[in-house]
N, C-alpha and C positions, 0 to 999 in steps of 0.2 A: 360330722361334727355334731357335738352336743347340744341339743335344743334347751331353751331356758324351760319352757313348758308344753307339754303335750297331752292336749284334751283328748283322751280315749275314751270312746263308747263300745260298750260290748253289745253286740246284735245276734239275736237267734230269729229269724222269721218276723224281724220287726219292721218290715219296710214302712208300714204306715206310719209308725212311731218317726222314723227317720224323716220322712216326707214331712211330717207335721211340725219336729221339734229342730231339725238341724238346720234350718235358715236362722232361726235366733242364735243358735250355738256361733255360726259363721259370723254373723252380724257383728256380733258383740266380743269377739275373741280376737280382735286384728293381730295380737302381739303373740299368738300362740299357734302351734299346728294342730289341727284337727285330725286325729285317725278313729277308723271303725275297725274293730276286732271283729270279725265274724267267725260265730260259733258253727261253721258249715251248715248255714240256712239251706232250707230247701224252697223257699220263696225267691222270687228274683231281686232280693235286696241287693246283691253285689252289682247285678247289671243295672239297676237302679241308681246305685251310686256312680258307678262309671259314668251313665249317660247325663245325670242331672248334677252331680258334685265332682267333676273332674280333680278339683284341688284338695278333695278328701282323701288322705292316705288310707289305703286297705291292706288289712293284716287278715290272712284268711288261715284259721286253725284246721287241723287236719280231722277234728271230728267236735261234737258238741260237750265241752269238758265242764257245763254248767257255768255259774259266776264265778267263782273261786277259779278253778283250774283253768276258765277260759283266760281270765286275765293274767293268770301267770303264766301261761303259755305265750300270749300275743305280747305281753308287756316285753318279753326277752329280744322282741325284734324292735324296740322304740328305743332310743338313747336319748333322754332328757334329764334336766337336772330335778324336774318336778313334774309328777304325775296329777291330772285331774281324771279321776275315774266317775264317768258321768252316766248316769241310766239315760237310755233313750226317750224315756217320757218325760224329761224336763226341758220346761221352757226357762232360758237363762235371761238376765238382764242387763242393763247398760252397767259397765263399772263393775262388774260381779267379780272379776279377776283381780284388780288393783289391791284390795284391802286383805286379800288372802297373801299375795306375795310380800307386801310390806310387813306382815307378820312373821311371814318366814325368815325375811332378812333382819327383822329387829332381835330375833332371838333363835340362835342356831339348836337350841334343845328342842324346839317344837318341831315335831316330826309329821303330823297331820292337823289337817283343819278342814272345818266344814262351815259353810254359809248358813244362814237363816233358810229354813225349809218349808214353804207356805203351799197349801192346797191350789193346785191347778183350778180345781172346779170351783173352789170358795176362796177367793184369793185372800180375805180378810182374815182367815184362820189357817193355823199351822197345819202342816200334812204329818202322818202318822208316822212315817219314816224319817226320823231324824229330828224334826221341829227346831228347837232353838240349842239343840246340842243333845248328845247321849250321855246318861247316868246309869248307875247300876245300884240297886239296894243291897242292903247285907244278907239277902238270902239268893243272891246272884240273879234277879231278875233285871233285865235292863228296862229302863224307861228313859223319857226325855223332858228336859224343860219345856214347857208348853203341852204336853202329852203324858198322860198317865192312863195306862190300860188304853180303852178306845175312847176317853176323853179329851179332846184337843181344846185348846184356849184360842180365843180370837186374838189376832195382833194387834195391841195397843201401844206398842213400842217398848213394852216392859222387858224384851230381850234383845234391845239394840245394843248390847255391850259387847265386849269383846273379854271372854274369860275362860280359862282351864276347863275342861269337860273328862269326861272318862272316856267316851269312844264317839266317833266322828262316823256320821251315817254314810253307808254305801251308795246312797242315791247321789252323793257328790261328794267325793273323797279326794281332798287335795292331799298328796302326802310326798316327802323328798324320796326318790327313786333310791338313793343310797339306802335309806332306812328300810324301805319296803325289802330290797334285797337281802339285807342283813338278818332279816328275822326270814329269808326264805318266802317271801310274799304269804299270800292266803294260805292257810291248810285247804289242799284240794279235796280233802275226804269229806269237806262240809257241803260241798256242792253249790249251795246255796244258803243264805239264811245264817246272821250272825258272824259269819266270817270275819267283816270288819271288827267288830266286837273283838274276838279273839285277838285279831291283829294288833290293834289299839292296847288292847291287857298285855302283850307280850312287849311292845313298845314301852309301856310304864314301868313293867319289870326291868327293863334293861336301862331305865332312868331317863327316858323321853317324855314329853308333854305333848299333849292333844287339846286343840283348841277349838273355839268356836268364835265367830266374827258375825255380829249382825249388821255390819256395814256392807255385806254382800247377800243378795238373796235370790232364790230362785223358785221356780214354781213346780210341784211335782204332782204327776197324776197319780201313782202309785197304784199297786196290784196289775201292773201291766202283764207280768209274768203267771204268778200264782196270785188269785183272790184271797184275802185274809181269812176267809171261810174255807177254805180248801184244806182237805185232811191232810194233804200231802205238806202243806205249809207247816201244819201242827206238827207233823212227824220231822221235818227238819229242824224246826225250831227246838223242840225238845231234845231231840238227840244232839243237836250243835252246842246246845247251852250246856248241858251235862259233860260234854266233852271239853268245852272251853273250861269249865270249873275243876275239872281233875287235872287238865295240862296248867293252870295259871294259879290257883288256890295256895297260900302258903299251908305249912302245918301250924297247930294243930286242926286249924279252921276246917281243912281239908275233909278230915274223917267225919265229923257230926254233920257239917253242912251237906255234904252230899247225900248222907241217909237220911237226914231230914227234907231234903228235896226229893230224893225218891218218894217218900211217903206223900208229900205233897201233891207230887205228880199223879199219883194214884187216884187222891180225892179230886183232882182236877180232871183225871180222865172220866172218872163218874158223872161230873159235872157236864163236861163237854157230850158226853153220850146222851144225856137228857137234853141239853139245850140244842146241840148242832146234828145228834144223830149217832148212830152206833160208827160209823166208819171214824169218827173223830175219837172215841172211845179206842179204837183197834189202832189210831195212829200212834196214841200214847203208848199202848202196848208193845208196837214196834219199834217206837223210839228208843225204849229202854233194852231192848233186845239189840237194837243197833247200836247203842252205847257200851254195851256188854262187850259186843264183838270186836269194837274198836280199841276197848279199855287198855289192853296190853300194849298197843302201839302208840297210844295217846301219852300213857304214862313214860314211855322214853322220851317224849317231845318237850317234857318238862325242862325249864331253862335251870340254870344252876343257883339263881337268885328269884325267890318269889317275894315282892314287895309286900310287907306284912301290913302296912298302914295304908291301903289303896283305897278303904273305904274313908271317907271323910263324911262329917255329920251332915252338910250340906248337900250330900247325894243320898241319904238314907229316906226312904217311906217308913219303914218297920223300924224306927229307933229303939223299941220296947225290947228287941230280940238281942241288943248289944250287952 
């Protein structure tokens, strides 16, 4: 029997996060089933869940597939109309589900929705990963309402709206299962980081909408797996961003923008090297070679239609490049 909503947490050696945050998920998700997909953890996460949360359904992957592949594998075993892909380091709040389901039912063209994402440690400020809805500038750099680069805004009710956005944060991503599988899920090659942006971009290219609702809110710790200063995160973000652009950008913007971005990334690598050390410079170099190595396969994943007007003026930081 198909469930209406499945809340799905991907776990890898995250027993401490589950112990801390799973109670709030269970408490405020009465009308949903709660699942944990375990990416073959080496701690005792599974035994802990079986002992302390017997009502939580567990799906065990055969190996650690990363964030993208882990969800792709585990969600195949979950039959629901809507998925909520929820990070394990998230505290949810009362009535966090209702506004999201209402939006889905109001407009069948909405494929994915995210709530307001606030910081768990500083609860009156937005959190880096998602904030008040993901956007993208005309150079292909993702940012958020409520957060640009490392600067986050205080939540003063300025984003209590419901509005269309460009991408919904993977830390709490509600999505129609039908649309998820029509796009073949996440690009598993990404492993982690920006896979949700790529998925949302593909959905937009297929004519769907991505939304944000400020009527629902969560608190996110962030950096539970990779700290934002980790060179591996730099590598994944740059490699995946370039692959995402090759896959989704329309012509002729694809040609000049990719070349321009490769130049900008070179400058960024030098900056990272001075600011954060040589491992970050090397991460940028590795990211470019990783992108080149995947380019032929990425090209084959381009959809027949690339939406030419995906950049709207309200989404741009660098308007003078238009």
